[in-house]
C-alpha positions as CSV (number, residue, x, y, z in Angstrom):
1,X,0.1,0.0,0.0
2,X,2.8,2.5,0.9
3,X,4.6,1.4,-2.6
4,X,1.4,2.1,-4.4
5,X,1.1,5.9,-2.6
6,X,4.6,6.6,-3.1
7,X,4.4,5.9,-6.9
8,X,1.0,7.9,-7.2
9,X,3.1,10.5,-5.3
10,X,6.0,10.7,-7.8
11,X,3.4,10.6,-11.0
12,X,1.7,13.7,-9.6
13,X,4.8,15.7,-9.0
14,X,6.1,14.5,-12.2
15,X,3.0,15.9,-13.9
16,X,2.6,18.9,-12.0
17,X,6.4,19.8,-12.9
18,X,5.4,19.7,-16.5
19,X,2.1,21.5,-16.4
20,X,3.2,24.5,-18.5
21,X,5.8,22.9,-20.7
22,X,3.9,22.9,-23.9
23,X,3.6,26.7,-24.4
24,X,6.4,26.9,-26.5
25,X,7.3,30.4,-25.2
26,X,4.1,32.1,-26.3
27,X,3.1,34.7,-24.0
28,X,6.2,36.5,-24.3
29,X,5.2,38.5,-27.3
30,X,3.4,41.9,-27.5
31,X,-0.4,42.2,-27.6
32,X,-1.2,44.1,-30.5
33,X,-4.6,45.3,-32.1
34,X,-5.0,43.5,-35.5
35,X,-6.9,46.4,-37.1
36,X,-4.3,48.9,-36.2
37,X,-1.3,46.6,-37.1
38,X,-3.0,46.3,-40.7
39,X,-3.7,50.0,-41.1
40,X,-0.2,50.8,-40.3
41,X,1.4,48.1,-42.5
42,X,-0.6,49.4,-45.5
43,X,0.3,52.7,-44.8
44,X,3.9,51.7,-44.9
45,X,3.7,49.6,-48.1
46,X,6.7,49.6,-50.3
47,X,8.2,47.3,-52.8
48,X,11.7,47.5,-51.1
49,X,10.7,47.2,-47.4
50,X,11.9,44.3,-45.5
51,X,9.2,41.7,-44.2
52,X,7.8,42.4,-40.8
53,X,8.1,39.3,-38.2
54,X,5.1,38.5,-36.6
55,X,6.0,35.2,-35.1
56,X,6.2,36.5,-31.5
57,X,3.0,38.9,-31.8
58,X,-0.1,38.0,-30.2
59,X,-3.1,40.0,-32.2
60,X,-6.1,41.1,-30.3
61,X,-9.4,41.2,-32.5
62,X,-11.1,44.2,-30.8
63,X,-13.1,45.0,-34.0
64,X,-14.1,41.5,-35.1
65,X,-17.8,42.7,-35.2
66,X,-17.2,46.1,-36.6
67,X,-18.1,46.0,-40.5
68,X,-16.7,49.5,-41.1
69,X,-13.1,48.8,-39.4
70,X,-11.2,49.2,-42.7
71,X,-13.5,51.5,-44.4
72,X,-11.0,54.3,-44.3
73,X,-8.7,52.3,-46.2
74,X,-9.9,52.2,-49.2
């Protein structure tokens, strides 16, 4: 009985130690409003411009119900 409790305790501690191991580093980036980001990128359009790295960005979709969010672009 004591052996089973010991094994269960070790298993619980091992799993608790790995509880956040699958995050792949997410959450370290900046939160950016998607509409603002897109509008700024369109304003800075240039054929010679370097690509923008968005891998570390976490987009916030504040305007997902706003059908007029991009009306001022076109």
